[in-house]
N, C-alpha and C positions, 0 to 999 in steps of 0.2 A: 504493499499501502504507499504510498506515494503523497502525501499535501502538502505544499507550499516550502519547498525544499526538505522533506523528511520523507526518512522510508523506515517501514516498521514492516521487519522480520520478526515470524515468529518461527522456535523448530524445540527437537524437544533431544535431551542429552539425558537415558533414562525415562527417571521420577522427576526430570527439571523439566522447564517451559522454557524458555532461554529465550529472551523479545531483546532483538538485536536494535537501535535506532539508529539512525544513520541522516548525517544533514542538521538545519538547523531546526530548536522548540522550539520556538515564539507562540503569542498569544493567537495565531493565525489554523497553528496544529496541534495545542495543547491538549483541548480538550479530547481529539483520537487518539492522543497514547493513553489517555485518565481516562476511554472510552473501554480502549484494546488490553490493561492492562485488568477493569472490574468483569468485562466480557470474561476471560482467563475466570479470575478469580469464584463469579458467580457458576462458571463450568465445572469448578472443581479445584483446578489445579491448587497445588497447596506448594510446589515448590514454586516461584517465578524468578526467573535470573535476569537484571537488563540489566546490559550491556551497550554504553555509553559510552566505548571506545573507537565511535565515529561519529560520536556527537560533536560540532562544530564552536555549536554557541548553544546557548538556553537565558530563557531570560526569567524573570517569576512565575508567568505563566505558568513556564516548565513546574520548579519545584511546587509547587502548588498540587499540579495534575499528580504527580510524583508522592506527594504526602496523606492525598485525598487516597490515593489508590492503598496504599502504607496500609494507613488506619482501616481500609477496610479489608485488606487481607487480615490485618490483626479481630478483624471483626469477623469472619469467618475461620479461625484457624488455622490461614496458609502461612507461609512467608513470604515474603518481597525483600530482595537482596539484590543490589548494585555492584557491579563492579567494570574498572577499567577505566575509572575517574581520573583522568590527567589535563597537564597541562591547566587551559585557561578555563575547560570546564572546574578544576580542580577547584583552582584558585576562584570562580563564582564560589563555591560549594565554601570554601575558607570563608570567603568574605560575607557573604547571606549568616554564617555557624548553623551547617544546614549541616556538618562532616556525621555529628551525635545522630541528628534525626533520621542515620538509616541505617543498617548492615550495610558497607561498606568494603568489597573485600578487592583487591590487587586483579588478578589476570582472570579471566571466565572459566583455565583448567583450575586453579584455587577452588575456586567458587563450587565450581561441581564436583570437588574432592569434597567441600567445606559438607556440602548442603548435599552429596548423593549417597 
């Protein structure tokens, strides 16, 4: 799915649903991210890994989408984990004081090993 410079891809690694985001996440497409994640949670996914390694930029709308999805996961006894939060994107998480609001793991491989 592509919308406003954002691509959302989904795959599975064992029992882990991996959502790979590529491009920019802003107020034109953040609701697409939130909707996809909430749909996965509602469908019964219990381990969702969001790979942000190919995200170039995100706005406060993206943070909101991720926070809402994290809360929804907790309400449904699911886990939403982020990985590959690097570079400029990591700086934005740090500036917003949001690293502690999420479970953030280094690489996709590390995350799959820990969650699986």
